[in-house]
Structure formats: C-alpha cells, structure tokens
Z-matrix of the N, CA and C atoms (Angstrom, degrees):
N
C 1 1.463
C 2 1.521 1 108.94
N 3 1.308 2 117.16 1 131.89
C 4 1.454 3 120.83 2 -176.98
C 5 1.517 4 110.64 3 -76.05
N 6 1.340 5 115.46 4 159.32
C 7 1.452 6 120.28 5 179.49
C 8 1.512 7 112.00 6 -65.19
N 9 1.335 8 118.15 7 -33.19
C 10 1.462 9 120.05 8 -179.54
C 11 1.516 10 111.33 9 -68.31
N 12 1.345 11 117.10 10 -37.18
C 13 1.462 12 120.33 11 178.49
C 14 1.524 13 110.90 12 -68.85
N 15 1.344 14 115.31 13 -40.66
C 16 1.454 15 119.69 14 -178.15
C 17 1.523 16 111.46 15 -62.58
N 18 1.335 17 116.84 16 -34.04
C 19 1.454 18 119.93 17 -175.92
C 20 1.516 19 114.54 18 -93.34
N 21 1.305 20 119.06 19 5.81
C 22 1.466 21 121.96 20 -176.97
C 23 1.524 22 110.51 21 -67.59
N 24 1.351 23 118.62 22 128.55
C 25 1.471 24 120.59 23 -179.53
C 26 1.522 25 110.66 24 -72.11
N 27 1.321 26 115.71 25 153.88
C 28 1.454 27 119.27 26 178.75
C 29 1.532 28 109.38 27 -70.45
N 30 1.340 29 115.86 28 154.88
C 31 1.457 30 120.41 29 -177.71
C 32 1.530 31 109.84 30 -63.14
N 33 1.326 32 116.39 31 142.66
C 34 1.456 33 121.23 32 -178.13
C 35 1.524 34 110.04 33 -81.88
N 36 1.306 35 116.98 34 124.72
C 37 1.459 36 123.47 35 178.91
C 38 1.527 37 106.72 36 -114.00
N 39 1.330 38 116.71 37 104.64
C 40 1.462 39 120.46 38 -174.08
C 41 1.526 40 112.18 39 -64.07
N 42 1.313 41 116.63 40 -41.71
C 43 1.463 42 119.59 41 -179.98
C 44 1.522 43 110.97 42 -62.17
N 45 1.325 44 116.57 43 -43.00
C 46 1.461 45 120.60 44 178.92
C 47 1.526 46 110.90 45 -65.62
N 48 1.335 47 116.50 46 -39.09
C 49 1.457 48 120.71 47 178.34
C 50 1.528 49 110.50 48 -62.15
N 51 1.331 50 116.88 49 -43.30
C 52 1.468 51 120.51 50 178.36
C 53 1.525 52 111.80 51 -63.24
N 54 1.322 53 116.25 52 -39.12
C 55 1.463 54 120.76 53 179.03
C 56 1.523 55 110.84 54 -63.21
N 57 1.335 56 116.36 55 -47.79
C 58 1.467 57 119.98 56 -178.59
C 59 1.528 58 110.90 57 -66.04
N 60 1.322 59 117.15 58 -40.46
C 61 1.463 60 120.69 59 178.39
C 62 1.522 61 110.63 60 -64.98
N 63 1.339 62 116.46 61 -42.79
C 64 1.468 63 120.35 62 -179.62
C 65 1.523 64 110.87 63 -60.80
N 66 1.324 65 117.85 64 -39.10
C 67 1.457 66 120.70 65 178.35
C 68 1.527 67 111.23 66 -56.71
N 69 1.333 68 115.83 67 -44.19
C 70 1.463 69 119.85 68 -179.73
C 71 1.520 70 111.05 69 -68.83
N 72 1.331 71 116.18 70 -46.39
C 73 1.475 72 119.58 71 -179.58
C 74 1.530 73 111.55 72 -62.63
N 75 1.332 74 116.77 73 -42.45
C 76 1.464 75 120.60 74 -178.10
C 77 1.534 76 109.87 75 -61.48
N 78 1.349 77 114.70 76 -36.85
C 79 1.470 78 119.09 77 -175.01
C 80 1.535 79 112.51 78 -82.07
N 81 1.333 80 116.32 79 -42.28
C 82 1.466 81 119.84 80 -171.60
C 83 1.525 82 114.10 81 -110.70
N 84 1.323 83 117.82 82 -6.18
C 85 1.454 84 119.58 83 -174.37
C 86 1.522 85 110.86 84 79.06
N 87 1.314 86 116.12 85 174.97
C 88 1.470 87 120.48 86 -178.07
C 89 1.531 88 111.04 87 -69.39
N 90 1.316 89 116.84 88 -51.75
C 91 1.460 90 120.71 89 -176.48
C 92 1.523 91 112.26 90 -64.76
N 93 1.321 92 116.27 91 -33.26
C 94 1.464 93 120.15 92 -177.53
C 95 1.516 94 114.71 93 -81.27
N 96 1.317 95 117.39 94 -2.71
C 97 1.468 96 121.71 95 179.41
C 98 1.521 97 109.11 96 -106.27
N 99 1.295 98 117.35 97 113.25
C 100 1.466 99 120.72 98 -177.35
C 101 1.527 100 111.14 99 -82.82
N 102 1.324 101 115.34 100 157.59
C 103 1.460 102 120.03 101 175.65
C 104 1.515 103 110.18 102 -61.14
N 105 1.310 104 116.59 103 -35.72
C 106 1.471 105 120.16 104 179.73
C 107 1.527 106 110.58 105 -64.45
N 108 1.333 107 116.80 106 -41.63
C 109 1.470 108 120.06 107 178.11
C 110 1.527 109 110.12 108 -62.68
N 111 1.312 110 116.47 109 -38.57
C 112 1.466 111 120.37 110 179.55
C 113 1.525 112 111.87 111 -66.67
N 114 1.326 113 116.95 112 -47.43
C 115 1.473 114 119.46 113 -178.26
C 116 1.528 115 110.43 114 -63.45
N 117 1.337 116 116.58 115 -35.52
C 118 1.468 117 119.93 116 178.32
C 119 1.528 118 110.47 117 -66.67
N 120 1.342 119 117.33 118 -46.62
C 121 1.455 120 121.39 119 -177.91
C 122 1.536 121 111.48 120 -66.95
N 123 1.331 122 115.97 121 -36.04
C 124 1.462 123 119.91 122 -176.45
C 125 1.518 124 113.07 123 -88.13
N 126 1.328 125 116.94 124 -12.95
C 127 1.455 126 120.16 125 -178.24
C 128 1.521 127 112.07 126 69.39
N 129 1.347 128 116.13 127 33.12
C 130 1.457 129 121.52 128 -179.24
C 131 1.513 130 110.36 129 -121.08
N 132 1.318 131 116.23 130 154.72
C 133 1.452 132 120.09 131 169.81
C 134 1.524 133 108.05 132 -78.14
N 135 1.322 134 116.56 133 163.65
C 136 1.463 135 119.76 134 177.95
C 137 1.522 136 111.27 135 -58.51
N 138 1.349 137 116.38 136 -41.88
C 139 1.467 138 119.89 137 -179.44
C 140 1.523 139 111.25 138 -65.34
N 141 1.333 140 117.46 139 -36.21
C 142 1.470 141 120.39 140 178.90
C 143 1.533 142 111.02 141 -69.90
N 144 1.334 143 115.86 142 -38.28
C 145 1.467 144 119.35 143 177.23
C 146 1.520 145 110.54 144 -61.66
N 147 1.334 146 116.23 145 -45.24
C 148 1.468 147 120.09 146 179.79
C 149 1.533 148 111.32 147 -66.40
N 150 1.326 149 116.12 148 -35.78
C 151 1.468 150 119.38 149 179.40
C 152 1.527 151 110.58 150 -66.03
N 153 1.328 152 116.73 151 -35.51
C 154 1.474 153 120.83 152 -176.88
C 155 1.524 154 112.39 153 -80.69
N 156 1.341 155 117.38 154 -37.89
C 157 1.464 156 120.27 155 -171.54
C 158 1.524 157 114.79 156 -122.95
N 159 1.325 158 117.13 157 -3.21
C 160 1.457 159 120.60 158 178.08
C 161 1.513 160 113.44 159 88.76
N 162 1.325 161 116.15 160 -42.39
C 163 1.464 162 121.83 161 -178.05
C 164 1.516 163 108.33 162 -172.93
N 165 1.316 164 115.78 163 172.56
C 166 1.464 165 120.54 164 173.41
C 167 1.526 166 109.02 165 -60.52
N 168 1.326 167 116.53 166 -42.31
C 169 1.464 168 120.62 167 179.39
C 170 1.522 169 110.86 168 -62.23
N 171 1.334 170 117.55 169 -39.28
C 172 1.460 171 120.98 170 178.57
C 173 1.514 172 111.97 171 -64.39
N 174 1.338 173 116.57 172 -38.61
C 175 1.466 174 121.28 173 177.41
C 176 1.528 175 109.93 174 -65.28
N 177 1.317 176 116.68 175 -43.66
C 178 1.459 177 121.10 176 179.29
C 179 1.524 178 110.91 177 -61.22
N 180 1.321 179 116.36 178 -46.25
C 181 1.458 180 120.74 179 -178.86
C 182 1.522 181 111.09 180 -60.13
N 183 1.335 182 116.73 181 -45.00
C 184 1.464 183 119.61 182 -178.98
C 185 1.528 184 110.85 183 -66.02
N 186 1.333 185 116.96 184 -38.23
C 187 1.474 186 120.02 185 178.97
C 188 1.516 187 111.11 186 -64.84
N 189 1.329 188 117.25 187 -45.58
C 190 1.462 189 120.52 188 -179.85
C 191 1.518 190 111.12 189 -62.31
N 192 1.309 191 116.83 190 -48.22
C 193 1.465 192 120.16 191 -178.16
C 194 1.528 193 111.47 192 -65.41
N 195 1.317 194 117.39 193 -39.06
C 196 1.463 195 120.93 194 -179.55
C 197 1.520 196 111.32 195 -61.73
N 198 1.330 197 117.24 196 -48.23
C 199 1.455 198 119.87 197 -175.33
C 200 1.527 199 112.77 198 -85.65
N 201 1.329 200 117.75 199 -28.00
C 202 1.463 201 119.42 200 177.35
C 203 1.519 202 110.98 201 -64.57
N 204 1.321 203 117.48 202 -36.43
C 205 1.457 204 120.24 203 -177.88
C 206 1.523 205 112.48 204 -64.12
N 207 1.315 206 117.40 205 -20.61
C 208 1.469 207 119.51 206 177.47
C 209 1.521 208 110.46 207 -66.77
N 210 1.327 209 117.52 208 -31.90
C 211 1.466 210 120.76 209 178.49
C 212 1.527 211 110.64 210 -72.99
N 213 1.329 212 116.60 211 -38.65
C 214 1.466 213 119.70 212 177.08
C 215 1.531 214 110.18 213 -62.59
N 216 1.323 215 116.47 214 -38.26
C 217 1.456 216 120.35 215 -178.49
C 218 1.520 217 111.74 216 -64.52
N 219 1.327 218 118.70 217 -31.69
C 220 1.464 219 122.02 218 176.73
C 221 1.530 220 109.66 219 -57.35
N 222 1.333 221 116.10 220 -47.56
C 223 1.462 222 120.91 221 -178.30
C 224 1.525 223 111.14 222 -71.45
N 225 1.312 224 116.64 223 -36.63
C 226 1.456 225 120.26 224 179.78
C 227 1.530 226 110.43 225 -61.14
N 228 1.328 227 116.41 226 -42.05
C 229 1.466 228 120.32 227 177.87
C 230 1.520 229 110.96 228 -70.59
N 231 1.324 230 116.67 229 -40.94
C 232 1.466 231 120.43 230 -174.37
C 233 1.520 232 112.00 231 -63.92
N 234 1.327 233 117.66 232 -46.88
C 235 1.468 234 119.64 233 -174.77
C 236 1.522 235 112.03 234 -70.69
N 237 1.329 236 116.92 235 -9.48
C 238 1.464 237 120.31 236 175.97
C 239 1.525 238 112.18 237 -83.89
N 240 1.336 239 117.24 238 -6.71
C 241 1.465 240 120.80 239 179.12
C 242 1.525 241 110.10 240 -67.66
N 243 1.351 242 116.44 241 157.41
C 244 1.461 243 121.51 242 -171.56
C 245 1.518 244 114.09 243 -79.68
N 246 1.331 245 119.05 244 -25.85
C 247 1.463 246 119.62 245 -178.62
C 248 1.521 247 110.14 246 -131.12
N 249 1.331 248 114.94 247 152.98
C 250 1.456 249 121.83 248 -172.74
C 251 1.527 250 113.86 249 -63.38
N 252 1.342 251 120.02 250 -42.98
C 253 1.462 252 118.88 251 177.21
C 254 1.531 253 112.68 252 -56.74
N 255 1.330 254 117.01 253 -38.18
C 256 1.464 255 120.09 254 179.06
C 257 1.518 256 110.96 255 -70.06
N 258 1.333 257 116.95 256 -34.75
C 259 1.472 258 120.72 257 176.35
C 260 1.525 259 109.45 258 -57.50
N 261 1.326 260 116.60 259 -51.75
C 262 1.464 261 121.26 260 -178.04
C 263 1.529 262 110.45 261 -63.75
N 264 1.323 263 116.19 262 -42.63
C 265 1.460 264 120.12 263 179.28
C 266 1.520 265 111.32 264 -59.31
N 267 1.326 266 116.64 265 -44.44
C 268 1.464 267 120.47 266 -178.46
C 269 1.526 268 111.41 267 -64.56
N 270 1.323 269 117.04 268 -40.47
C 271 1.475 270 119.63 269 178.07
C 272 1.522 271 110.22 270 -60.19
N 273 1.327 272 116.87 271 -49.50
C 274 1.462 273 120.85 272 -174.70
C 275 1.531 274 111.51 273 -70.61
N 276 1.314 275 117.16 274 -50.29
C 277 1.464 276 120.56 275 -175.53
C 278 1.527 277 111.46 276 -69.10
N 279 1.322 278 117.21 277 -44.32
C 280 1.463 279 119.40 278 -179.61
C 281 1.525 280 111.09 279 -66.57
N 282 1.326 281 117.82 280 -32.25
C 283 1.464 282 120.51 281 176.11
C 284 1.528 283 110.03 282 -63.75
N 285 1.326 284 116.93 283 -43.96
C 286 1.462 285 120.04 284 177.86
C 287 1.527 286 110.73 285 -59.00
N 288 1.318 287 116.58 286 -44.59
C 289 1.472 288 119.26 287 179.67
C 290 1.530 289 110.78 288 -62.95
N 291 1.320 290 117.00 289 -36.45
C 292 1.468 291 119.62 290 177.94
C 293 1.525 292 110.48 291 -68.01
N 294 1.335 293 116.96 292 -42.86
C 295 1.464 294 120.80 293 -178.97
C 296 1.523 295 112.37 294 -64.11
N 297 1.321 296 117.10 295 -26.36
C 298 1.466 297 121.06 296 -172.57
C 299 1.521 298 112.59 297 -114.79
N 300 1.315 299 116.84 298 27.85
C 301 1.463 300 120.56 299 175.02
C 302 1.530 301 110.03 300 -60.66
N 303 1.328 302 118.41 301 150.63
C 304 1.465 303 120.83 302 177.43
C 305 1.534 304 111.09 303 -58.56
N 306 1.323 305 115.76 304 147.74
C 307 1.458 306 121.00 305 -177.05
C 308 1.520 307 113.52 306 -60.13
N 309 1.339 308 116.66 307 -26.95
C 310 1.469 309 117.91 308 -175.83
C 311 1.529 310 112.44 309 -77.96
N 312 1.331 311 118.06 310 -6.58
C 313 1.466 312 119.92 311 178.98
C 314 1.526 313 112.69 312 -127.87
N 315 1.329 314 116.90 313 -0.01
C 316 1.465 315 119.78 314 -172.89
C 317 1.522 316 109.84 315 -145.52
N 318 1.330 317 118.23 316 138.02
C 319 1.467 318 120.70 317 -176.00
C 320 1.514 319 114.62 318 -82.31
N 321 1.322 320 118.60 319 -11.34
C 322 1.454 321 120.78 320 -174.58
C 323 1.518 322 109.74 321 126.03
N 324 1.319 323 116.20 322 -177.30
C 325 1.452 324 120.71 323 -174.63
C 326 1.521 325 111.60 324 -84.06
N 327 1.306 326 117.18 325 112.07
C 328 1.456 327 122.32 326 -178.03
C 329 1.523 328 112.07 327 -67.02
N 330 1.328 329 118.42 328 -37.07
C 331 1.457 330 121.23 329 -171.36
C 332 1.525 331 112.51 330 -61.82
N 333 1.337 332 117.68 331 -33.24
C 334 1.463 333 120.56 332 -179.67
C 335 1.522 334 111.16 333 -110.89
N 336 1.333 335 116.08 334 26.13
C 337 1.458 336 121.47 335 -174.18
C 338 1.526 337 112.99 336 -84.59
N 339 1.332 338 114.59 337 155.41
C 340 1.470 339 120.50 338 174.73
C 341 1.520 340 110.79 339 -63.40
N 342 1.321 341 117.70 340 -23.85
C 343 1.467 342 120.74 341 179.83
C 344 1.518 343 111.70 342 -62.43
N 345 1.321 344 116.96 343 -25.75
C 346 1.454 345 119.95 344 -176.43
C 347 1.527 346 113.29 345 -74.77
N 348 1.333 347 116.79 346 -10.90
C 349 1.462 348 119.79 347 177.89
C 350 1.513 349 111.34 348 -106.47
N 351 1.334 350 116.57 349 9.17
C 352 1.452 351 121.17 350 -176.16
C 353 1.516 352 109.84 351 -119.45
N 354 1.332 353 116.34 352 174.54
C 355 1.457 354 120.14 353 179.27
C 356 1.516 355 109.97 354 -153.96
N 357 1.312 356 116.22 355 168.88
C 358 1.452 357 121.63 356 177.92
C 359 1.516 358 108.73 357 -132.24
N 360 1.310 359 114.93 358 175.71
C 361 1.460 360 119.17 359 179.83
C 362 1.519 361 111.81 360 -72.78
N 363 1.340 362 117.52 361 -16.66
C 364 1.460 363 119.73 362 -176.69
C 365 1.514 364 113.84 363 -112.61
N 366 1.320 365 117.42 364 -16.57
C 367 1.466 366 119.78 365 -176.87
C 368 1.517 367 109.71 366 -141.14
N 369 1.307 368 116.40 367 119.44
C 370 1.458 369 120.54 368 173.55
C 371 1.528 370 106.61 369 -82.87
N 372 1.314 371 115.87 370 97.43
C 373 1.454 372 120.53 371 -173.23
C 374 1.518 373 112.41 372 -61.70
N 375 1.331 374 115.80 373 -40.63
C 376 1.460 375 118.84 374 179.58
C 377 1.517 376 111.09 375 -61.32
N 378 1.339 377 116.40 376 -40.47
C 379 1.461 378 120.52 377 178.99
C 380 1.527 379 110.64 378 -67.13
N 381 1.323 380 116.24 379 -40.68
C 382 1.467 381 119.98 380 179.30
C 383 1.526 382 110.24 381 -64.43
N 384 1.331 383 116.41 382 -42.36
C 385 1.449 384 120.49 383 178.90
C 386 1.524 385 110.72 384 -65.83
N 387 1.340 386 116.59 385 -40.42
C 388 1.466 387 120.53 386 179.21
C 389 1.528 388 110.20 387 -62.47
N 390 1.323 389 116.57 388 -39.55
C 391 1.468 390 120.38 389 178.23
C 392 1.525 391 110.80 390 -65.02
N 393 1.333 392 116.04 391 -42.59
C 394 1.459 393 120.77 392 178.96
C 395 1.529 394 110.59 393 -62.51
N 396 1.311 395 116.86 394 -46.55
C 397 1.460 396 121.71 395 179.53
C 398 1.531 397 110.57 396 -61.54
N 399 1.346 398 116.14 397 -44.11
C 400 1.463 399 120.03 398 -179.21
C 401 1.527 400 110.58 399 -63.90
N 402 1.334 401 116.99 400 -39.63
C 403 1.470 402 120.68 401 179.58
C 404 1.531 403 109.91 402 -63.65
N 405 1.312 404 116.96 403 -46.15
C 406 1.462 405 121.18 404 -179.27
C 407 1.527 406 111.02 405 -61.03
N 408 1.335 407 115.90 406 -48.00
C 409 1.464 408 119.73 407 -177.33
C 410 1.530 409 110.72 408 -67.03
N 411 1.325 410 116.88 409 -37.63
C 412 1.469 411 119.84 410 179.23
C 413 1.534 412 110.87 411 -65.96
N 414 1.333 413 116.42 412 -42.23
C 415 1.468 414 120.13 413 179.24
C 416 1.529 415 110.51 414 -60.76
N 417 1.324 416 116.43 415 -40.90
C 418 1.460 417 119.89 416 179.80
C 419 1.521 418 110.97 417 -69.84
N 420 1.322 419 116.99 418 -43.27
C 421 1.471 420 120.59 419 179.28
C 422 1.522 421 110.73 420 -60.06
N 423 1.322 422 116.95 421 -45.09
C 424 1.467 423 120.45 422 -179.15
C 425 1.526 424 111.32 423 -64.62
N 426 1.331 425 116.57 424 -32.76
C 427 1.468 426 119.33 425 178.38
C 428 1.535 427 110.23 426 -69.32
N 429 1.334 428 117.19 427 -38.29
C 430 1.462 429 120.50 428 176.90
C 431 1.530 430 109.77 429 -65.87
N 432 1.315 431 116.84 430 -43.95
C 433 1.466 432 120.69 431 178.57
C 434 1.525 433 111.15 432 -59.09
N 435 1.322 434 116.18 433 -39.04
C 436 1.465 435 119.63 434 178.37
C 437 1.523 436 110.94 435 -66.02
N 438 1.337 437 116.53 436 -39.52
C 439 1.474 438 120.11 437 179.10
C 440 1.519 439 110.77 438 -62.06
N 441 1.318 440 117.01 439 -40.27
C 442 1.477 441 120.49 440 177.83
C 443 1.521 442 110.23 441 -67.50
N 444 1.316 443 115.91 442 -45.19
C 445 1.466 444 121.23 443 -177.82
C 446 1.523 445 111.83 444 -61.74
N 447 1.324 446 116.56 445 -37.01
C 448 1.471 447 120.56 446 -177.08
C 449 1.517 448 112.57 447 -90.49
N 450 1.350 449 117.44 448 5.76
C 451 1.454 450 120.52 449 175.93
C 452 1.513 451 115.07 450 78.51
N 453 1.323 452 116.87 451 15.01
C 454 1.459 453 120.20 452 179.53
C 455 1.529 454 110.69 453 -70.46
N 456 1.325 455 116.47 454 -29.95
C 457 1.454 456 121.60 455 -179.22
C 458 1.520 457 109.34 456 -147.52
N 459 1.300 458 116.43 457 161.22
C 460 1.466 459 120.41 458 175.22
C 461 1.524 460 109.73 459 -67.57
N 462 1.316 461 116.05 460 166.74
C 463 1.460 462 121.21 461 -178.86
C 464 1.527 463 110.29 462 -56.07
N 465 1.333 464 115.38 463 137.44
C 466 1.447 465 122.05 464 179.05
C 467 1.521 466 107.48 465 -147.10
N 468 1.310 467 117.67 466 150.52
C 469 1.461 468 122.00 467 177.44
C 470 1.524 469 107.79 468 -73.05
N 471 1.320 470 116.52 469 99.60
C 472 1.458 471 121.51 470 -173.68
C 473 1.523 472 112.10 471 -62.47
N 474 1.330 473 116.92 472 -40.67
C 475 1.460 474 120.18 473 -179.29
C 476 1.533 475 110.86 474 -65.33
N 477 1.337 476 116.54 475 -42.62
C 478 1.466 477 120.06 476 179.88
C 479 1.522 478 110.89 477 -66.46
N 480 1.324 479 116.96 478 -39.07
C 481 1.456 480 120.66 479 -179.88
C 482 1.529 481 110.88 480 -66.46
N 483 1.328 482 116.49 481 -44.62
C 484 1.464 483 120.29 482 177.98
C 485 1.525 484 110.13 483 -61.92
N 486 1.341 485 116.51 484 -40.55
C 487 1.458 486 120.19 485 178.33
C 488 1.518 487 112.27 486 -63.84
N 489 1.330 488 116.67 487 -37.00
C 490 1.456 489 120.97 488 178.74
C 491 1.530 490 110.49 489 -65.15
N 492 1.322 491 116.32 490 -46.40
C 493 1.464 492 119.80 491 179.20
C 494 1.526 493 110.21 492 -61.05
N 495 1.327 494 116.91 493 -43.27
C 496 1.459 495 120.79 494 179.24
C 497 1.528 496 111.32 495 -62.42
N 498 1.322 497 116.72 496 -38.88
C 499 1.464 498 120.36 497 178.66
C 500 1.526 499 110.92 498 -63.03
N 501 1.317 500 116.26 499 -40.61
C 502 1.467 501 119.81 500 178.03
C 503 1.521 502 109.95 501 -64.83
N 504 1.335 503 116.96 502 -43.38
C 505 1.471 504 121.01 503 179.42
C 506 1.527 505 110.39 504 -58.27
N 507 1.313 506 116.65 505 -45.21
C 508 1.468 507 120.08 506 -178.94
C 509 1.524 508 111.23 507 -66.92
N 510 1.313 509 117.40 508 -36.75
C 511 1.462 510 119.75 509 175.54
C 512 1.518 511 111.73 510 -63.71
N 513 1.308 512 116.83 511 -41.10
C 514 1.469 513 121.06 512 176.79
C 515 1.524 514 110.22 513 -63.02
N 516 1.332 515 116.40 514 -38.66
C 517 1.463 516 121.23 515 178.61
C 518 1.528 517 111.32 516 -60.41
N 519 1.325 518 115.96 517 -46.67
C 520 1.469 519 120.20 518 -179.40
C 521 1.534 520 110.45 519 -63.17
N 522 1.318 521 116.38 520 -43.75
C 523 1.461 522 119.78 521 -179.99
C 524 1.522 523 111.60 522 -64.27
N 525 1.334 524 116.52 523 -36.71
C 526 1.467 525 120.15 524 177.84
C 527 1.523 526 110.00 525 -63.71
N 528 1.316 527 116.47 526 -42.55
C 529 1.462 528 120.06 527 179.64
C 530 1.527 529 111.71 528 -65.65
N 531 1.322 530 116.60 529 -29.55
C 532 1.467 531 120.82 530 179.28
C 533 1.528 532 112.21 531 -82.74
N 534 1.337 533 116.62 532 -1.74
C 535 1.452 534 119.51 533 173.44
C 536 1.506 535 117.32 534 109.03
N 537 1.316 536 118.74 535 4.39
C 538 1.471 537 120.44 536 177.99
C 539 1.526 538 110.01 537 -62.73
N 540 1.324 539 116.43 538 141.13
C 541 1.461 540 120.90 539 -178.25
C 542 1.517 541 112.57 540 -81.01
N 543 1.321 542 114.97 541 165.71
C 544 1.463 543 120.84 542 -177.30
C 545 1.521 544 112.11 543 -59.49
N 546 1.330 545 118.70 544 -47.27
C 547 1.463 546 120.47 545 -176.33
C 548 1.527 547 111.37 546 -64.72
N 549 1.314 548 116.58 547 -37.63
C 550 1.462 549 120.80 548 176.92
C 551 1.527 550 110.08 549 -62.69
N 552 1.314 551 116.50 550 -45.92
C 553 1.464 552 120.99 551 -179.77
C 554 1.529 553 111.66 552 -67.56
N 555 1.322 554 116.61 553 -37.64
C 556 1.465 555 119.75 554 178.09
C 557 1.524 556 111.12 555 -64.79
N 558 1.325 557 117.16 556 -37.71
C 559 1.465 558 120.35 557 178.21
C 560 1.528 559 109.64 558 -62.75
N 561 1.323 560 116.55 559 -42.14
C 562 1.465 561 120.46 560 177.46
C 563 1.518 562 111.02 561 -65.10
N 564 1.334 563 116.68 562 -43.71
C 565 1.461 564 121.04 563 -179.35
C 566 1.528 565 111.10 564 -61.86
N 567 1.315 566 117.12 565 -40.61
C 568 1.472 567 120.10 566 -178.13
C 569 1.524 568 111.90 567 -71.05
N 570 1.338 569 116.45 568 -36.24
C 571 1.454 570 119.05 569 176.43
C 572 1.530 571 109.72 570 -67.63
N 573 1.325 572 117.45 571 -41.97
C 574 1.463 573 120.92 572 177.13
C 575 1.522 574 110.36 573 -60.83
N 576 1.321 575 116.87 574 -40.08
C 577 1.459 576 121.29 575 178.21
C 578 1.520 577 110.97 576 -61.16
N 579 1.334 578 115.86 577 -43.88
C 580 1.469 579 120.53 578 -179.94
C 581 1.526 580 110.77 579 -62.89
N 582 1.331 581 116.30 580 -44.15
C 583 1.469 582 120.63 581 -178.79
C 584 1.526 583 111.01 582 -66.55
N 585 1.322 584 116.47 583 -44.76
C 586 1.469 585 120.75 584 -179.03
C 587 1.525 586 111.22 585 -64.25
N 588 1.327 587 116.63 586 -44.74
C 589 1.459 588 119.94 587 -176.18
C 590 1.523 589 112.47 588 -69.74
N 591 1.321 590 117.51 589 -18.13
C 592 1.460 591 120.17 590 175.37
C 593 1.517 592 111.08 591 -66.21
N 594 1.325 593 117.51 592 -16.71
C 595 1.463 594 122.41 593 179.87
C 596 1.521 595 112.56 594 -83.57
N 597 1.327 596 118.14 595 -14.94
C 598 1.465 597 118.03 596 179.74
C 599 1.526 598 111.81 597 -141.32
N 600 1.351 599 116.70 598 65.70
C 601 1.463 600 118.64 599 172.20
C 602 1.526 601 109.68 600 -68.66
N 603 1.313 602 117.63 601 165.56
C 604 1.471 603 119.88 602 178.78
C 605 1.518 604 110.58 603 -56.75
N 606 1.322 605 118.43 604 145.38
C 607 1.463 606 121.03 605 -179.71
C 608 1.526 607 110.93 606 -62.43
N 609 1.323 608 115.44 607 140.44
C 610 1.463 609 120.21 608 178.52
C 611 1.526 610 109.26 609 -68.97
N 612 1.358 611 117.05 610 144.22
C 613 1.469 612 121.22 611 -179.88
C 614 1.517 613 109.73 612 -131.46
N 615 1.307 614 115.97 613 154.19
C 616 1.467 615 122.00 614 176.13
C 617 1.517 616 108.42 615 -85.21
N 618 1.335 617 118.24 616 164.38
C 619 1.464 618 119.94 617 177.77
C 620 1.521 619 112.90 618 -54.88
N 621 1.323 620 117.65 619 -29.56
C 622 1.457 621 119.84 620 179.75
C 623 1.524 622 113.82 621 -83.39
N 624 1.302 623 116.16 622 0.70
C 625 1.452 624 119.09 623 177.23
C 626 1.509 625 114.01 624 104.17
N 627 1.363 626 118.42 625 -11.65
C 628 1.463 627 119.59 626 179.15
C 629 1.518 628 111.68 627 -81.56
N 630 1.303 629 115.86 628 161.01
C 631 1.455 630 120.11 629 179.01
C 632 1.528 631 109.77 630 -80.42
N 633 1.321 632 116.37 631 146.39
C 634 1.452 633 120.58 632 176.08
C 635 1.524 634 108.41 633 -125.43
N 636 1.321 635 116.62 634 155.46
C 637 1.470 636 119.08 635 -179.97
C 638 1.520 637 110.53 636 -60.96
N 639 1.330 638 117.41 637 137.90
C 640 1.442 639 121.00 638 177.75
C 641 1.517 640 109.17 639 -81.79
N 642 1.320 641 116.10 640 142.32
C 643 1.470 642 120.21 641 178.31
C 644 1.520 643 109.37 642 -62.49
N 645 1.324 644 115.32 643 147.59
C 646 1.455 645 118.90 644 -179.82
C 647 1.525 646 110.44 645 -61.72
N 648 1.324 647 115.94 646 141.78
C 649 1.457 648 120.29 647 178.36
C 650 1.525 649 110.05 648 -70.94
N 651 1.314 650 116.10 649 143.56
C 652 1.454 651 119.32 650 174.07
C 653 1.514 652 109.47 651 -73.80
N 654 1.294 653 117.39 652 146.59
C 655 1.465 654 121.18 653 -177.92
C 656 1.540 655 109.55 654 -104.40
C-alpha cells in the first residue's frame, strides 16, 4: 500500500458531521464545546471544519436550524389533520417519536438541551427557540379556533388548550432527556391525549341537526 493511499482522509459526510456536532452542542452548550472536541468528533482538521462551516458558530447555527425544523414539521403535519383529537394525538405521539429517535440518527432532545441556554455571535439560540415555540403554539391555537368556528367542537379556550398541549410536550421532552423509554413516554402521551380530548367532544346536536345543550358533567 502506498503512502499516499494510507494517508487519504475519509470522505466528508456533512449530515454525519452535523449530527456529531449537535450531540456535543446539545450536551455541553455552545461555550462548553471546544473546537478541539468538535474536530475530534467530526474527524476533521480545524482548517477543514472552517472550510466546511465557516466557523464554530456557523456549525452551531446550521446544527440548531437543521434539527429545530424537525419540531416545526411535527406541528405542520399535525394541524393538517381533519379532526381535532387527531391533531392533538399527532403532536404528542410524534413528539415522543422525535425525542426517542435512535442515537445513530438523532443528537438528542433539543427542547431540553443545554444549547437552549447558550448563544453565539451569529445566532441567538434563545430567540430562535422562542420563535420556534411561538410558531408551534400559534399553529395549534389557530387550528383549535378553526375547529370551534366550523362547529367541530363546542367553544373552548384555544390559547389555554394550546398551552396545555405544549406543557405536556415539554414535560415529555424533559423525561426523555432523563432517560425515559419510548413506550413509557407513549403511555403518558396517550393518557394526556385522552384527558385533553375529554374537554372538547363533538358538539351535541338535535335530531333535526341543531345543537342542543349538553348535560352537565358529573363531578
């Protein structure tokens, strides 16, 4: 084997590099992740890392945006569902599946990550996360408002309901980061779905098609 062949660097895989970098950033935050740790994990020289991503900050920004968008996509798919119970179910269940992706394809749970308390010179991570959270909650609130407007369910406080679903999602995120397994989290998500959906059953109707007052709930 020639010396040139022996010294040939491995092919650069950008997706794999982002995954490995995200794992470090998620665990240690931006400031706590050194350039040396990144080059070691990615198998790149410092000059190659800068050539690929511009800077450590550029790598961090691309990692955050790449994986954060997966959470937005959960809500985008969910609010496209035809009925409100399925919307809520998709948010909760799909979030659990995202939180518990296999390690070889996922860096860990972004929502409860150390990266969310850190920042860089090019990306205010807290602001980016706040925007993502606001977008998700707004999409869900608007979907609830549409369900009420179209008579799918009786009147409900859309903002409070969206906030409740978001609170459950964040709780699931924390538990996932602490090591809870997928089946355990799914059981919690399904129970939360059942409890939440009990607050907005389909509106009662009369035989002629008009709505009638619903009987008071037993306490």
